[in-house]
C-alpha positions in Angstrom: 55.3 79.7 51.0 53.1 81.2 48.6 51.4 78.9 46.2 49.9 80.1 42.9 46.4 79.5 42.7 46.5 78.6 39.0 49.3 76.2 39.5 46.8 74.5 42.0 43.9 74.7 39.4 46.1 73.0 36.7 47.4 70.4 38.8 43.6 69.3 40.0 42.6 69.2 36.5 45.5 66.8 35.5 44.4 64.8 38.4 41.1 64.4 37.5 42.1 63.3 34.2 44.6 60.6 35.5 42.0 59.0 37.4 39.3 58.9 34.6 41.6 57.3 32.4 42.8 54.6 35.3 38.9 53.7 35.7 38.6 53.3 31.9 41.7 51.0 32.0 40.6 49.1 34.7 36.8 48.4 33.5 38.4 47.4 29.9 40.6 44.8 31.7 37.9 43.1 33.7 35.7 43.2 30.5 38.3 41.4 28.6 38.8 38.7 31.3 35.3 38.0 31.4 34.6 37.7 27.8 37.6 35.4 27.2 36.5 33.1 30.2 32.7 32.8 29.4 31.8 29.2 28.2 30.5 28.5 24.7 26.6 27.6 24.7 26.4 26.7 21.0 29.7 24.9 21.1 28.6 22.4 24.2 25.2 21.8 22.5 26.7 20.8 19.3 29.1 18.5 21.1 26.2 16.9 22.8 24.2 16.6 20.0 26.9 14.6 17.9 27.2 12.2 21.0 23.5 11.7 21.3 22.5 10.9 17.3 26.2 8.9 17.0 26.5 11.0 13.5 30.4 10.8 13.2 33.0 8.0 14.3 34.4 10.4 17.0 30.9 9.7 18.7 32.2 6.5 20.3 35.4 8.5 22.2 33.0 11.0 23.8 30.7 8.1 24.8 33.3 6.7 27.3 32.4 9.8 29.2 29.0 9.3 29.7 27.3 6.0 31.4 27.5 2.4 29.8 23.6 2.0 29.7 21.7 1.4 26.4 20.5 4.6 24.3 16.9 4.0 22.9 16.9 4.9 19.5 14.2 7.4 18.1 13.4 7.3 14.5 10.8 9.0 12.6 9.1 6.0 10.8 11.8 3.2 10.9 12.0 1.8 14.6 9.1 1.0 17.1 11.3 -0.3 19.9 15.1 -0.8 19.3 17.4 -0.7 22.1 21.0 -1.1 21.4 23.9 -1.2 23.4 26.7 1.5 23.6 28.7 -0.5 21.4 26.3 -1.6 18.8 26.5 0.0 15.1 24.0 3.0 14.8 21.3 2.1 12.0 20.7 4.5 9.3 19.7 4.7 5.7 23.4 5.5 4.8 25.3 2.7 6.5 25.6 -1.1 6.1 23.5 -2.5 8.7 25.6 -5.2 11.3 22.6 -6.9 13.1 22.6 -4.7 16.5 21.6 -6.6 19.9 18.1 -6.1 20.3 15.4 -7.2 23.2 13.4 -9.9 22.2 9.9 -9.2 21.1 11.0 -5.7 19.6 9.5 -5.0 16.3 10.6 -2.3 13.8 11.0 -1.5 10.3 14.0 -0.8 8.4 14.4 1.1 5.1 17.5 0.5 2.8 18.4 -0.5 -0.6 14.9 0.3 -2.1 13.2 -2.0 0.3 11.2 -1.7 3.7 12.1 -4.6 5.8 9.4 -5.4 8.7 11.6 -7.4 11.6 11.0 -8.8 14.8 14.1 -9.5 17.7 14.3 -12.9 18.4 17.4 -14.2 20.4 18.6 -11.0 20.4 19.3 -10.4 16.8 16.8 -8.9 13.9 15.0 -11.1 11.9 13.1 -9.9 8.6 9.8 -11.3 8.6 8.5 -9.5 5.0 9.6 -6.9 2.8 8.2 -4.5 0.5 9.8 -2.6 -2.4 9.6 1.3 -1.2 8.2 2.3 -4.7 5.1 -0.1 -3.4 4.7 0.7 0.3 0.8 0.4 -0.3 1.2 -3.3 -1.3 -1.2 -5.8 0.6 1.7 -7.0 2.7 2.3 -3.5 4.1 -1.5 -2.9 4.4 -1.7 -6.1 6.6 1.4 -5.4 8.5 0.6 -2.0 9.2 -3.3 -2.0 9.2 -3.7 0.8 7.5 -5.3 2.0 4.2 -3.6 2.3 1.1 -3.4 5.5 -1.1 -5.6 5.0 -4.2 -5.1 8.5 -5.8 -3.2 7.1 -8.8 -5.5 3.9 -9.3 -6.1 5.4 -12.8 -3.3 7.1 -13.8 -1.5 6.2 -17.4 -4.6 5.6 -19.2 -4.5 8.2 -21.8 -8.4 7.5 -23.1 -11.7 8.7 -21.9 -13.5 7.3 -18.4 -17.3 7.5 -18.6 -19.2 7.4 -15.2 -22.2 4.9 -14.6 -24.2 4.9 -11.4 -25.8 1.9 -10.2 -29.6 3.1 -9.5 -29.7 0.1 -7.1 -27.5 2.0 -4.3 -26.2 5.1 -6.2 -22.5 4.1 -6.4 -20.6 5.5 -9.0 -18.3 3.4 -11.6 -15.7 4.7 -13.9 -16.0 2.5 -17.2 -14.5 2.7 -20.7 -14.5 1.4 -24.0 -12.0 -1.3 -24.1 -10.0 -1.8 -27.1 -8.1 -5.4 -27.4 -7.2 -8.1 -29.5 -7.5 -11.9 -29.2 -5.1 -14.2 -27.7 -3.4 -15.0 -31.2 -3.8 -11.4 -32.3 -5.7 -12.1 -35.3 -9.2 -10.5 -34.3 -9.9 -6.8 -32.8 -12.6 -5.8 -30.8 -13.9 -3.2 -28.4 -16.8 -3.3 -25.5 -17.4 -1.3 -22.5 -16.4 -2.6 -19.4 -16.0 -0.9 -15.8 -12.6 -0.1 -14.6 -13.3 -1.0 -11.3 -14.5 -4.3 -9.5 -17.9 -4.3 -8.6 -19.1 -3.3 -5.0 -22.8 -4.3 -4.6 -24.6 -5.9 -1.4 -24.3 -6.3 2.2 -21.1 -6.4 3.7 -20.8 -9.6 5.9 -17.8 -10.7 8.3 -15.7 -13.5 7.3 -16.8 -15.5 9.9 -20.3 -15.9 8.6 -21.4 -19.4 8.6 -25.1 -18.7 7.9 -26.1 -17.0 4.7 -29.6 -15.1 3.4 -30.4 -15.9 -0.4 -33.0 -12.9 0.0 -30.4 -10.5 0.0 -26.6 -10.4 -1.9 -23.9 -10.6 0.4 -20.4 -9.6 0.1 -17.2 -10.0 2.0 -14.5 -7.0 2.1 -10.7 -7.3 2.4 -9.5 -7.9 5.8 -12.8 -7.3 7.0 -12.6 -3.7 6.5 -15.5 -2.2 4.3 -13.2 1.0 3.5 -11.5 -1.5 0.7 -14.8 -2.6 -0.5 -15.9 1.4 -0.9 -12.3 2.0 -2.4 -12.3 0.4 -5.5 -11.5 -3.3 -4.7 -15.2 -4.0 -4.7 -17.0 -6.7 -3.2 -15.8 -10.3 -2.5 -18.2 -13.0 -3.7 -18.7 -16.7 -3.8 -19.5 -18.1 -7.1 -23.2 -18.5 -6.5 -23.6 -15.2 -4.7 -21.9 -13.5 -8.0 -24.2 -15.4 -10.3 -27.2 -14.2 -8.1 -28.1 -17.8 -7.7 -29.0 -19.6 -4.3 -26.0 -20.6 -1.7 -26.7 -24.1 -2.5 -25.1 -23.6 -6.2 -21.9 -23.3 -4.5 -21.8 -26.9 -3.7 -24.1 -29.0 -6.4 -24.1 -29.8 -9.6 -26.0 -27.0 -11.5 -27.8 -29.7 -13.6 -28.9 -31.2 -10.4 -30.8 -28.7 -8.7 -33.9 -26.7 -10.0 -32.8 -23.4 -8.4 -29.2 -23.6 -10.4 -30.5 -25.0 -13.6 -31.2 -21.3 -15.1 -27.7 -20.9 -16.0 -27.2 -24.0 -18.1 -29.1 -22.5 -20.7 -25.9 -20.2 -21.4 -24.2 -23.0 -22.9 -22.6 -22.3 -26.1 -24.3 -24.0 -28.7 -21.1 -25.0 -30.5 -19.3 -28.4 -29.0 -16.5 -27.7 -26.8 -17.0 -24.1 -26.1 -19.3 -24.6 -23.0 -19.9 -21.0 -21.4 -16.9 -19.1 -23.2 -20.0 -16.8 -24.6 -22.0 -16.8 -21.5 -24.3 -13.6 -20.9 -25.1 -13.7 -17.6 -26.0 -10.5 -15.4 -25.7 -12.2 -12.0 -25.3 -9.3 -9.6 -24.4 -6.9 -12.1 -26.8 -3.8 -12.7 -29.2 -4.2 -15.2 -27.8 -3.8 -18.9 -24.6 -5.3 -17.3 -23.2 -9.2 -17.6 -20.3 -10.7 -15.9 -17.3 -10.5 -17.9 -17.1 -14.0 -19.6 -14.2 -16.0 -20.9 -14.1 -14.7 -24.4 -14.3 -11.1 -23.3 -11.2 -11.8 -20.7 -9.3 -13.5 -23.9 -9.5 -9.9 -25.3 -8.4 -8.3 -22.1 -4.4 -9.4 -22.6 -1.6 -7.0 -22.6 -1.3 -3.6 -20.1 -4.1 -4.4 -17.9 -2.6 -4.1 -14.4 -2.6 -0.8 -12.5 0.6 1.3 -11.6 0.0 0.8 -7.9 -0.2 -2.2 -5.3 1.5 -4.6 -7.3 5.0 -5.5 -6.0 6.5 -7.0 -9.0 5.1 -6.7 -12.8 3.2 -3.5 -11.9 1.4 -2.1 -15.0 1.3 1.2 -16.9 -2.5 0.8 -16.9 -2.3 1.7 -20.6 -5.4 -0.1 -21.3 -7.5 1.3 -18.5 -8.8 -1.6 -16.4 -6.7 -0.5 -13.6 -6.6 -4.0 -12.2 -5.4 -4.5 -8.6 -4.3 -7.3 -6.5 -7.2 -8.3 -3.8 -5.2 -11.0 -2.2 -2.0 -12.5 -0.9 -0.5 -15.8 -1.0 1.1 -17.1 2.4 4.6 -16.9 0.3 3.7 -13.1 -0.4 3.1 -13.2 -3.9 0.0 -10.8 -4.6 -2.8 -11.9 -6.9 -6.4 -11.7 -7.9 -9.1 -13.6 -9.4 -12.4 -12.9 -11.2 -15.0 -15.5 -11.6 -16.6 -16.3 -15.1 -20.3 -17.3 -15.2 -19.0 -20.7 -16.3 -19.8 -23.9 -13.5 -17.5 -26.7 -14.2 -17.3 -29.7 -11.9 -20.1 -30.5 -9.3 -18.5 -27.6 -6.7 -16.5 -25.7 -9.0 -16.1 -22.7 -11.8 -14.0 -21.2 -13.8 -12.0 -17.8 -13.0 -9.5 -15.7 -14.4 -5.9 -15.4 -12.9 -3.3 -12.5 -12.5 -0.2 -13.4 -10.0 2.7 -10.9 -9.0 5.1 -13.6 -10.1 4.0 -13.3 -13.8 3.4 -10.7 -16.1 0.7 -12.6 -18.0 -3.0 -13.0 -17.7 -4.4 -16.6 -17.2 -7.7 -16.7 -18.9 -7.5 -20.4 -19.8 -10.5 -20.9 -17.0 -8.9 -22.7 -14.1 -11.3 -24.5 -12.2 -11.9 -23.6 -8.2 -14.1 -24.2 -5.5 -17.3 -22.1 -5.9 -17.1 -21.0 -2.2 -13.9 -19.4 -2.8 -14.1 -15.4 -2.5 -13.4 -13.7 -5.7 -14.2 -10.4 -7.4 -16.0 -9.6 -10.6 -15.9 -7.2 -13.5 -19.2 -6.0 -15.3 -19.5 -5.6 -19.0 -22.0 -3.3 -21.0 -24.6 -5.5 -23.1 -24.8 -2.9 -25.6 -22.5 -2.3 -28.3 -20.7 -5.3 -27.7 -20.2 -8.0 -30.6 -19.2 -10.5 -28.5 -22.2 -10.4 -26.2 -23.9 -12.6 -29.3 -23.5 -16.0 -29.3 
């Protein structure tokens, strides 16, 4: 039979088209099946992340698929080494803490409710050793715990007046000072005088373990035996005799009984009962300055505390004196004490107190042992109506 060549050509063309359509359909079918069955890496990562962080209540159900071994918590700044079992409550700043089991000896830092707590694990439970307000993390308690230096950038913040600068020619150290305006304790009298806004920092640092002293040089101690504190506004800590620039023996004898100590007795007031109230005694202050006396301290009432470091009764530094705590009581209260040029009993002298548990300045002149280590402030002799007996 004779077949028309045109028909053969037409059939061949349709066969090719059908073959191409079949291949395209087959490829699409394979591609669709592959897409629907492939694992979702983002979904699996998210699920795993929730398990590790314990970020929601469903994590406990997912934990059953994991081993029952403890997971070590990792926190940016709150936990030094906290190991919690899979059944313990995960700590977070937003959750209420139920003391988790821990390993004895572990320590941690817990933030919450405006407080930072320093804790130690004892008998499988966290116990708080000390705490500090989060807005006062540079407190002395926190400094001692972490062995860190506080941020002193805002020490002089709050004062709207003018600070001047004095350079001590003896060592080149520079101090801020200001024209202080104060009223007497009964607010009947008003006066002004120039006073340093920083504790004096003069002399050679010696360790707190020192038992032998050199009267030929001025010797100071620094907070926690770290000279950084002396050099950053805390100033030096001195025994009374050292601050008065007297021989060390004057810390332990009546000033009247020793020729080397008698010089300061000339500063007694000629008015009965006032004693050394107005004493103008240079001590280790620079030339032209004297150690702040009791009458000057009596005018320094009001807002004289700095904004920083105080855990309680922090000031606004409205007066500009920027007084900071320099010591801490065993119970945790912060305080600072300033020597005055006022010997009292045979081994005691008068000092000014500021405690963190009170908003008042005790300028009554409490007697303390002269061997104690205290700060001093220096007042300019000139333009000072209180510098005249």
